[in-house]
C-alpha positions in Angstrom: 30.8 87.9 -25.0 28.3 87.3 -22.3 27.7 83.7 -21.1 24.7 83.0 -18.9 24.7 79.7 -17.0 22.9 77.9 -14.2 24.2 76.4 -10.9 25.4 73.2 -12.6 27.5 75.3 -15.1 25.1 74.5 -17.9 25.3 77.4 -20.5 21.9 78.4 -21.7 22.5 81.8 -23.4 25.4 83.4 -25.2 25.7 87.0 -26.5 28.5 87.4 -29.0 30.7 90.5 -29.3 30.3 93.3 -29.6 28.1 93.4 -26.5 26.5 96.7 -25.5 27.9 98.1 -22.2 24.4 98.1 -20.6 23.8 94.3 -21.0 26.1 93.2 -18.1 24.5 95.9 -15.8 21.0 94.7 -16.7 21.8 91.1 -16.1 23.4 92.1 -12.7 20.2 94.0 -11.8 18.1 90.9 -12.6 20.3 88.7 -10.4 21.5 86.5 -13.4 24.6 84.3 -13.2 26.8 85.1 -16.1 30.4 85.7 -17.3 31.4 88.9 -19.0 34.3 87.9 -21.4 35.3 91.0 -23.3 37.8 90.7 -26.2 41.5 91.0 -25.2 44.1 92.7 -27.2 46.6 90.4 -29.0 50.2 90.7 -27.8 52.0 93.8 -29.2 54.2 93.4 -32.3 56.2 95.9 -34.3 53.9 97.8 -36.6 54.2 97.8 -40.4 53.3 100.6 -42.8 50.0 99.5 -44.4 51.1 100.7 -47.9 54.6 99.4 -48.1 54.8 96.7 -45.5 58.0 98.2 -44.1 58.6 98.1 -40.3 57.6 101.4 -38.6 59.9 103.2 -36.1 59.0 106.1 -33.8 60.8 109.5 -33.8 63.5 108.1 -31.5 64.3 105.2 -33.8 62.6 102.7 -31.5 60.2 100.1 -33.0 56.6 101.4 -33.1 54.7 98.7 -31.2 51.0 98.0 -31.3 48.4 95.2 -31.0 47.4 93.7 -34.4 43.8 93.0 -33.2 41.7 91.4 -30.6 41.2 87.8 -29.3 37.6 87.0 -28.8 36.4 84.5 -26.2 35.1 81.1 -27.6 32.1 79.3 -26.4 30.2 76.3 -27.8 26.9 76.2 -26.0 26.5 72.5 -26.9 29.9 71.3 -25.8 31.1 73.7 -23.1 30.1 74.5 -19.5 31.3 76.9 -16.7 33.6 75.7 -14.0 35.2 78.1 -11.4 34.3 81.1 -13.5 35.8 79.7 -16.8 34.3 78.3 -19.9 35.7 74.8 -20.4 34.9 71.8 -22.6 32.7 69.2 -21.1 34.4 65.9 -20.5 33.8 62.9 -22.8 32.1 59.9 -21.3 34.9 57.8 -22.7 32.9 54.6 -23.4 34.0 52.1 -26.0 32.2 49.5 -28.1 33.2 46.1 -29.4 31.4 43.4 -31.4 31.8 39.6 -31.1 29.4 37.7 -33.3 26.0 39.4 -32.8 26.8 40.6 -29.3 27.6 44.3 -28.8 29.6 45.2 -25.7 29.8 48.7 -24.3 32.5 49.4 -21.7 33.2 52.4 -19.6 29.6 53.7 -19.5 29.1 56.2 -16.7 26.4 55.1 -14.2 23.1 56.6 -15.0 23.7 56.7 -18.8 20.7 56.3 -21.1 21.2 54.4 -24.4 19.3 54.9 -27.7 20.1 51.9 -29.9 19.2 52.3 -33.5 19.0 48.9 -35.2 18.7 50.8 -38.5 20.7 54.1 -38.3 18.5 55.6 -41.1 15.2 54.9 -39.3 14.4 56.8 -36.1 11.5 54.4 -35.4 14.0 51.6 -35.0 15.4 53.1 -31.7 15.3 51.0 -28.6 15.8 52.8 -25.2 17.8 51.3 -22.4 19.4 52.3 -19.1 23.1 51.4 -18.8 23.2 48.7 -16.1 26.6 47.2 -15.3 29.9 47.4 -17.0 30.2 46.1 -19.6 26.7 46.6 -21.0 25.8 43.8 -23.4 23.1 43.4 -26.0 22.4 41.0 -28.8 21.3 41.8 -32.3 19.1 39.4 -34.4 20.4 40.4 -37.8 23.7 41.6 -39.3 24.1 45.3 -40.2 25.1 48.7 -38.9 23.9 49.6 -35.4 24.1 53.2 -34.0 24.3 53.7 -30.3 23.6 57.2 -28.8 25.0 57.3 -25.3 23.5 60.1 -23.1 25.6 60.2 -19.9 24.8 62.2 -16.8 25.7 65.9 -16.8 28.2 67.3 -17.5 29.6 64.6 -19.8 29.1 64.9 -23.6 26.8 62.6 -25.5 28.6 60.0 -27.6 27.5 58.4 -30.9 29.0 55.0 -31.7 28.5 53.1 -35.0 29.3 49.4 -35.0 28.9 46.8 -37.8 27.4 43.5 -36.7 28.2 40.6 -39.1 
């Protein structure tokens, strides 16, 4: 697998295995920042005869060992990023929501987060945009019903979607 990323670790291109040998050389020649993550053999185990399922031994009576396959690298372009040459999961922003009456309270919002508040989760036109200012962030809803809050925190944190019921 080839994973291309920028200086912030943001992954923008993934080439899944099998990757032609020439791709890494081409990316190197073009000055691209990428990881080359070839498949790794699984740990060796004693082999079995494919027809009978019996364990296989070599001519000296020792167990015949071999790798049963390959372990392929994993990468989710929407949830991972690159840190210190490794693909890792981006952290959650970790915010929480509570409702008291018609007031919705969001706690633990990272500074610089943008909020999209959907007063009707089935209607994109009902969205209200807001910048998270202060902790907790409070807002009041005029009518009861379900409210969906889409939190977009600063990079590299993952977006969160929180549904609350206002009574």
